[in-house]
N, C-alpha and C positions, 0 to 999 in steps of 0.2 A: 504494500500500500504506500502511495506517495505521501510525503509530508504535506499536511494541510496548511496552506498559507493564507493569512488574512490579507485582504485587498481593501484599499480605500473605497468608500462608497460615497459618491457625490451626486449621482443622478439616479432617478427612477423613471423608466420609460422616456429617457432623453430630457427630463425636466430636473432642474437642480433641487437638491434637498433644501429644506428651510431650517434655519437656526443652527447650522453647522454641518458636520460630516459624520458618517457612520463607518462601519467596516463590515465585510462579509467574507465567508469562505464557501466555496462549492463543496458540499458534502458528497453528493452522488449524482450521476447523470445516466439516463438510459435513453433509448430512442423515443420513449413516450413521456418523459418528464425529467425533472431535476429537483434537488433539495439544496437549499442554502441555509447556513447559519448566519444570522444577521444580528448586529449590535448597533443600537442607537444610544448615544449619551442622552441624559435628560435634556428636554427642550428641542431635540431634533425631530423633524417630521418630514414625511413625504408630501409633495404637493398633491392635490386631488388629481387622480389619473385613472385610466382604465387600460386594459390590455387584451391581447388575443388568446389568453389562457386562463384557466381557473387557478386560484391560489388558496392554499390552506395554511393558516398561521397557527403555530402551537407555541405558546409563551413558556419559556424556561425560567426567566427571572425578570424582575422589575414590574412596572405597570405601564400599559399602553392604552391610549384612547384611540379607538378605531371608529371610522365612519364608513358605512357601506350604504350607498344609495340614499344618503341623507339620514340614516339611522345611526345614532351614537351608541357606543358601548365601551366600558372600561374592562380591560383584560388583565388578569394576573396569572402567576405561574399555574400551569395546568389547564388554563382556558384556551379555547381555540375559536377561530372565526374563518369564514369562507369569503373570499373575494371572487365572485363569479366573473367570467370573461365579459368584457364590454360594459361592466357596471362600474361607475365612478366610486372610488374609495380613497381613503387617506389613513395614515397611521402616524401617531405622535407618541413619543416616549415621555411619559410623565416623570419617570425616574430612569436611571440607567437601565436599559432593557435588552434582553437577548431572546431570540426566538428562532425556531426552525420554520422555514417557509417552503412548502412543496408546490411545484408548478407543473401543470399538465393540461394539454399536451405540451411537448417541448416548445418553448417560445420561438417565434420566427426570427427574433433577434435578441441579443443579450438584454434582459429587462433592467439590469442594474449595472452601474459602473462607478 
């Protein structure tokens, strides 16, 4: 198994993060999807965006505020949420937060950078 490297996270779907930068690691990838480990410091958020794949977020640590199609929720460790394809959503770290994000089908272009 290759060493897992953290990468700087500054954009989501080509849009700049708000309030700072995050970081990510690619955990696994198959022909049908992928999984990222994502970390946002407190105060960092994604801009409202939608994409060509479904995402499932599973919170490992911290507190996130998520908005999916205008509906807000606060997520804590052990909580999960779905971001369906083509539905506008946003994620904000209320505290330093880490989560696993599964994306399927495999995105047409890298969704984060």
